[in-house]
C-alpha positions as CSV (number, residue, x, y, z in Angstrom):
1,M,-12.0,31.4,14.0
2,P,-10.2,29.0,12.2
3,Q,-11.2,28.5,8.7
4,S,-13.7,25.6,8.5
5,F,-13.8,22.8,5.6
6,D,-15.8,19.7,5.0
7,V,-12.4,17.4,4.6
8,I,-8.9,18.3,4.9
9,V,-6.2,15.9,3.1
10,L,-3.1,15.6,5.0
11,G,0.0,15.0,2.8
12,V,-0.7,16.0,-1.2
13,G,1.5,13.2,-2.6
14,G,0.2,10.5,-4.7
15,M,-2.4,9.1,-2.6
16,G,-3.3,12.6,-1.1
17,S,-3.9,14.5,-4.4
18,A,-6.2,11.6,-5.8
19,A,-8.2,11.8,-2.8
20,C,-8.6,15.7,-2.9
21,F,-9.7,16.0,-6.5
22,E,-12.2,12.9,-6.0
23,L,-13.6,14.8,-2.9
24,A,-13.4,18.3,-4.9
25,R,-15.4,16.4,-7.5
26,R,-18.0,15.3,-5.2
27,G,-18.6,18.9,-4.4
28,R,-16.7,19.1,-0.8
29,R,-14.5,22.0,0.1
30,V,-11.4,20.6,0.5
31,L,-8.2,21.9,2.1
32,G,-4.9,19.6,1.1
33,L,-1.8,20.4,3.3
34,E,1.4,19.6,1.8
35,Q,4.9,19.8,4.0
36,F,7.1,20.3,0.9
37,P,6.7,21.7,-2.4
38,L,3.8,20.4,-4.3
39,V,5.1,17.4,-6.7
40,H,8.3,17.0,-4.6
41,A,11.2,14.6,-4.7
42,R,11.3,14.0,-1.1
43,G,8.8,11.2,-0.8
44,S,7.6,8.5,-2.7
45,S,5.9,9.8,-5.8
46,H,8.7,10.6,-8.1
47,G,11.2,9.3,-10.4
48,H,9.6,9.9,-13.9
49,T,7.8,6.5,-14.2
50,R,5.6,4.1,-12.0
51,I,5.1,0.2,-13.4
52,I,1.1,-0.2,-13.4
53,R,0.0,-4.0,-13.8
54,T,-3.2,-6.2,-13.8
55,A,-1.7,-9.8,-13.0
56,Y,-0.9,-8.8,-9.7
57,A,1.7,-11.1,-7.6
58,E,1.1,-9.6,-4.3
59,G,-2.3,-11.5,-4.6
60,P,-5.6,-11.9,-6.6
61,A,-7.7,-9.1,-4.7
62,Y,-5.9,-6.7,-6.3
63,V,-6.6,-7.4,-9.8
64,P,-10.1,-5.4,-9.5
65,L,-8.4,-2.6,-7.9
66,A,-5.9,-2.5,-10.6
67,K,-8.5,-2.8,-13.6
68,R,-10.3,0.2,-11.7
69,A,-7.0,1.9,-11.6
70,F,-6.1,1.7,-15.4
71,E,-10.2,3.0,-16.0
72,K,-9.1,6.1,-13.7
73,W,-5.9,6.9,-15.1
74,Y,-7.6,7.3,-18.6
75,E,-10.5,9.0,-17.4
76,L,-8.3,11.7,-15.8
77,E,-6.2,12.1,-19.0
78,Q,-9.7,12.5,-20.8
79,L,-10.2,15.2,-18.5
80,T,-7.0,16.7,-18.6
81,G,-5.7,16.1,-22.0
82,R,-2.3,14.9,-20.4
83,H,-0.8,11.8,-21.4
84,L,0.0,10.0,-18.1
85,L,-0.1,6.3,-19.1
86,T,1.7,4.2,-21.6
87,E,1.1,0.9,-22.5
88,C,3.9,-1.8,-22.3
89,P,3.9,-5.4,-21.7
90,C,5.1,-6.6,-18.1
91,L,7.4,-9.5,-18.3
92,N,7.5,-11.4,-14.6
93,V,10.3,-13.7,-14.8
94,G,12.1,-15.9,-12.0
95,P,13.9,-19.3,-11.1
96,P,11.5,-22.5,-10.8
97,E,10.6,-21.9,-7.4
98,S,9.9,-18.3,-7.8
99,E,7.3,-16.7,-5.4
100,H,6.7,-13.7,-7.6
101,V,6.0,-15.6,-10.6
102,A,4.2,-18.4,-9.0
103,G,1.6,-15.0,-7.6
104,V,1.1,-13.7,-11.2
105,R,0.1,-17.2,-12.2
106,A,-2.3,-17.5,-9.2
107,S,-4.0,-13.9,-10.2
108,V,-4.1,-14.8,-13.9
109,S,-5.8,-18.1,-12.5
110,A,-8.4,-16.5,-10.9
111,H,-9.6,-13.8,-12.7
112,Q,-9.1,-15.3,-16.2
113,L,-6.2,-12.8,-17.4
114,A,-4.7,-12.9,-20.9
115,A,-1.0,-14.0,-19.9
116,E,1.7,-16.0,-22.1
117,E,4.3,-18.2,-20.7
118,L,7.6,-18.4,-21.7
119,T,10.8,-20.1,-20.7
120,G,13.9,-18.6,-20.3
121,H,15.2,-19.8,-23.6
122,E,11.9,-17.8,-24.9
123,I,12.6,-14.9,-23.2
124,N,16.0,-14.3,-24.3
125,R,14.7,-14.7,-27.8
126,R,12.2,-12.5,-27.8
127,F,13.6,-9.5,-25.8
128,P,17.4,-9.7,-26.6
129,A,18.6,-7.6,-24.4
130,F,18.0,-10.2,-21.5
131,N,20.2,-12.8,-20.7
132,F,18.4,-15.1,-18.2
133,P,18.9,-18.6,-17.3
134,T,17.4,-21.2,-19.6
135,D,16.0,-22.6,-16.3
136,Y,14.0,-19.5,-15.4
137,S,10.5,-19.2,-16.5
138,G,7.8,-16.2,-16.7
139,V,4.6,-14.7,-17.6
140,V,3.9,-11.8,-20.0
141,E,1.0,-9.8,-19.7
142,Q,-0.2,-6.8,-21.8
143,A,-2.9,-5.4,-19.5
144,A,0.1,-3.3,-18.2
145,G,2.4,-0.4,-18.5
146,F,4.3,3.0,-16.7
147,L,3.0,6.0,-15.5
148,Y,4.6,9.2,-15.6
149,V,4.4,9.7,-11.9
150,E,5.1,13.6,-11.7
151,E,2.6,14.2,-14.1
152,C,-0.3,12.2,-12.4
153,V,0.4,13.9,-9.1
154,R,0.3,17.6,-10.9
155,A,-3.0,16.7,-12.8
156,H,-4.9,15.6,-9.8
157,I,-3.7,18.9,-8.0
158,D,-4.5,20.7,-10.8
159,S,-7.8,19.2,-11.7
160,A,-8.9,19.2,-7.7
161,M,-8.1,23.1,-7.7
162,S,-10.0,23.7,-10.6
163,L,-12.9,22.4,-9.0
164,G,-12.6,24.9,-5.6
165,A,-10.0,22.7,-3.5
166,E,-7.4,25.1,-1.7
167,I,-4.0,23.0,-1.8
168,H,-1.3,24.4,0.8
169,A,2.2,23.4,-0.2
170,E,5.0,24.0,2.2
171,E,2.8,23.9,5.4
172,P,3.7,21.3,7.9
173,V,0.8,19.9,10.0
174,R,2.6,20.3,13.6
175,A,-0.5,18.5,15.2
176,W,-4.0,17.4,14.6
177,K,-6.8,16.3,17.3
178,T,-10.7,15.4,17.5
179,V,-12.8,18.1,18.3
180,G,-16.4,16.9,19.1
181,N,-17.4,14.9,15.6
182,G,-14.7,16.6,13.7
183,V,-11.1,17.4,13.3
184,E,-8.9,20.3,14.2
185,L,-4.9,20.9,12.3
186,T,-2.6,23.2,13.5
187,T,0.4,24.0,11.0
188,D,2.8,27.3,11.5
189,K,0.4,29.5,9.4
190,G,-3.3,28.4,10.9
191,T,-5.7,26.3,12.4
192,Y,-8.0,24.7,10.7
193,R,-11.2,22.5,11.2
194,A,-13.0,20.2,9.5
195,A,-15.9,17.5,9.7
196,K,-13.3,14.9,8.1
197,L,-9.4,13.8,8.0
198,V,-7.9,12.2,5.6
199,V,-4.5,11.3,6.4
200,T,-2.1,10.2,3.4
201,A,1.2,11.0,5.0
202,G,3.8,8.7,3.2
203,A,6.5,7.8,5.0
204,W,5.6,10.4,8.0
205,A,2.8,8.0,8.9
206,T,5.1,6.3,11.1
207,K,5.0,9.5,13.6
208,L,1.4,10.6,12.8
209,L,-0.2,6.9,12.6
210,A,2.0,5.2,15.1
211,D,-1.0,4.4,16.7
212,I,-3.1,2.4,14.3
213,G,-2.0,-1.3,15.3
214,V,0.0,-1.8,12.1
215,P,3.6,-1.1,12.2
216,L,5.3,1.0,9.9
217,R,8.9,1.0,8.6
218,V,10.8,3.2,6.1
219,M,13.2,1.6,3.4
220,R,15.3,3.8,1.4
221,Q,15.1,2.7,-2.4
222,V,17.4,4.2,-5.2
223,L,16.2,4.4,-9.0
224,L,19.0,4.3,-11.5
225,W,19.1,4.7,-15.4
226,F,22.0,3.5,-17.3
227,G,22.7,4.2,-21.3
228,T,21.7,1.3,-23.7
229,G,24.8,0.6,-24.8
230,K,26.1,-0.5,-28.5
231,R,22.5,-1.9,-29.2
232,P,20.0,0.9,-27.9
233,E,17.2,-0.3,-30.4
234,R,17.0,-3.4,-28.0
235,F,16.1,-1.6,-24.9
236,R,13.3,0.3,-27.0
237,R,9.8,0.1,-25.7
238,D,9.0,-2.0,-28.8
239,H,11.5,-4.6,-28.4
240,F,12.2,-4.4,-24.1
241,P,9.2,-4.9,-21.4
242,I,8.6,-3.8,-18.5
243,F,9.9,-6.6,-16.3
244,I,10.2,-7.7,-12.6
245,A,12.9,-10.5,-12.0
246,D,12.8,-12.4,-9.0
247,V,16.1,-13.3,-8.8
248,Q,18.2,-14.5,-5.9
249,G,20.4,-11.9,-4.2
250,M,18.4,-9.0,-5.4
251,P,14.8,-9.0,-6.9
252,F,14.9,-6.0,-9.5
253,Y,12.6,-4.3,-11.7
254,G,13.2,-2.0,-14.9
255,L,11.7,-0.1,-17.8
256,P,12.4,0.7,-21.0
257,A,14.4,3.7,-22.2
258,I,12.0,6.3,-23.1
259,D,14.7,9.2,-23.2
260,A,18.5,10.2,-23.6
261,F,19.2,8.5,-20.1
262,G,18.1,5.3,-21.1
263,A,16.7,2.2,-19.4
264,K,15.3,2.6,-15.6
265,V,16.1,-0.5,-13.5
266,A,16.4,-0.9,-9.2
267,R,16.1,-3.0,-6.7
268,H,12.6,-4.1,-4.8
269,Y,13.1,-4.5,-1.0
270,G,16.2,-5.8,0.2
271,A,17.2,-2.8,2.3
272,P,17.4,-1.7,5.7
273,E,14.2,-1.1,7.4
274,L,14.2,2.6,9.1
275,P,12.2,3.8,12.1
276,D,10.9,6.8,9.8
277,P,12.4,9.0,6.9
278,K,15.0,11.0,9.3
279,G,17.6,8.2,8.5
280,V,16.9,8.0,4.9
281,N,20.6,9.5,2.7
282,W,19.0,11.2,-0.2
283,E,22.4,11.1,-2.3
284,V,22.7,8.3,-5.0
285,T,26.3,6.7,-3.9
286,G,28.9,4.6,-6.0
287,E,27.9,1.7,-3.8
288,D,24.5,2.0,-4.9
289,V,25.3,2.1,-8.6
290,N,27.8,-0.6,-8.5
291,A,25.5,-2.8,-6.2
292,M,22.8,-2.4,-8.8
293,R,25.5,-2.9,-11.7
294,E,26.8,-6.5,-10.2
295,N,23.2,-7.4,-9.7
296,F,22.2,-7.3,-13.6
297,A,25.7,-7.7,-15.5
298,D,24.9,-11.1,-15.8
299,F,20.8,-10.7,-16.8
300,L,21.1,-7.5,-18.7
301,P,24.8,-7.5,-20.2
302,G,24.1,-4.7,-23.1
303,L,23.4,-2.1,-20.6
304,G,25.8,0.9,-20.5
305,E,26.9,3.9,-18.3
306,F,25.3,5.3,-15.4
307,T,23.7,8.3,-16.3
308,K,21.3,9.5,-13.4
309,G,19.7,8.2,-10.5
310,Q,16.9,9.3,-8.1
311,V,16.0,8.1,-4.1
312,C,12.4,7.4,-3.1
313,M,11.1,5.7,-0.2
314,Y,8.6,2.6,0.8
315,T,6.8,2.9,3.6
316,V,6.5,-1.0,4.3
317,T,4.1,-2.9,6.6
318,P,5.0,-6.4,7.9
319,D,3.0,-8.6,5.3
320,K,3.3,-5.8,2.7
321,H,-0.3,-5.1,2.0
322,F,-1.7,-1.4,2.2
323,V,-3.5,-0.1,5.0
324,I,-6.3,1.7,3.8
325,D,-9.1,2.1,6.8
326,L,-11.2,4.2,8.9
327,H,-8.5,5.1,11.9
328,P,-9.1,2.3,14.8
329,E,-10.1,5.0,17.3
330,F,-11.2,8.4,15.6
331,P,-14.3,7.5,12.7
332,Q,-14.3,10.8,11.6
333,V,-10.4,9.7,10.4
334,S,-9.6,8.0,7.3
335,I,-6.0,6.5,6.7
336,A,-4.2,5.3,3.6
337,C,-0.8,4.4,4.6
338,G,1.9,1.8,4.1
339,F,2.0,1.1,0.2
340,S,5.0,-1.0,0.6
341,G,6.7,-0.1,-2.8
342,H,3.6,-0.7,-5.0
343,G,0.9,1.3,-4.3
344,F,1.4,4.2,-6.7
345,K,-0.5,2.7,-9.7
346,F,-3.8,2.5,-7.1
347,A,-3.6,6.2,-6.9
348,P,-6.8,7.1,-8.4
349,T,-8.6,4.0,-6.9
350,V,-7.3,5.0,-3.6
351,G,-8.7,8.3,-3.9
352,E,-12.1,7.0,-4.7
353,V,-12.1,4.9,-1.6
354,L,-10.7,7.6,0.8
355,A,-13.9,9.9,-0.5
356,D,-16.2,6.8,0.1
357,L,-15.0,6.3,3.6
358,A,-14.7,10.4,4.4
359,E,-18.3,10.4,3.0
360,H,-20.0,7.5,4.0
361,G,-17.8,5.6,6.5
362,N,-17.7,2.4,3.8
363,T,-16.8,1.6,0.1
364,K,-17.9,-0.8,-2.5
365,H,-14.5,-1.6,-3.0
366,D,-13.3,-4.8,-1.4
367,I,-10.5,-3.7,0.7
368,G,-10.7,-5.9,4.2
369,M,-6.9,-7.3,3.4
370,F,-5.9,-3.7,3.9
371,S,-7.5,-3.3,7.6
372,A,-5.5,-1.5,10.2
373,R,-7.1,-4.3,12.5
374,R,-5.6,-7.0,10.8
375,T,-3.8,-9.3,12.5
376,L,0.0,-9.4,11.6
């Protein structure tokens, strides 16, 4: 007979690990199934750090979810005794017509968030590593920081297992189907049944959730680290903020130097959209490094030699908003996908939402904009 659980979570990365933890702490019998080794580097939840911010350019509706995420990350730190989140100001900067900066201002206004407006000249003077044009402007918020992404995933997994959840690594799911009011999943190692299924499959949702209605595509993104040159102190966290620069040609973001590899920078969007993960080249190329260096050369002239790189994936929707919902056809299946390159910070909030959906079919959080049934 197949093993039975209350809930099976398919995919144990950033979102799946949080869902496993939240369901386990509510007393549910949970099975998490992951096709790769745990805390792997073939998805979207690796690369040492991820930005967390509150003045959300992507829309004011994200702000309450971000605030809840901060609370949940701090709680997880307290429960595990691990340092997961480091506070650091976030600079949002761009030319006068910047959509990103305008979006930040909209969220600041809608939620009365603490933020400071700076001109391009003021940005360069306060943060001397930068050399933005003087007609640029920016918004600095203090309610921001960065997460140690692999440690966050590991903390959720370890906490879920300490509460009785089973987590199976290197066990790909070959098929799933509904059986009555429940679900059945088949892997190379066995068959499992549960009352509810949570699908948090990252880029593999392009196949597993191809029928949900919201188109999903995959985008290869490269994370790069560069040395801090002759003035390393300018890239320390006390002098250098997290930043998101809405510049022409290749919007990019970065984080301060927190180890010997230097400052981290990466492009945001702009890469070709692929139908699934099979087309992703996991090797960092010289072209990747040169393109990034050319992009930031004028704005960050003090950065030095390339030190390391990693490739990750965005799973993008046409409107760049998430999909978090019950499956349109199967109410016993909850789905979370299409995080479009800005989702990881919300992982503990998403875990809470997914646990709510699995238990009750609804949640107190406002997730209407993430509906799988929305018009695109």
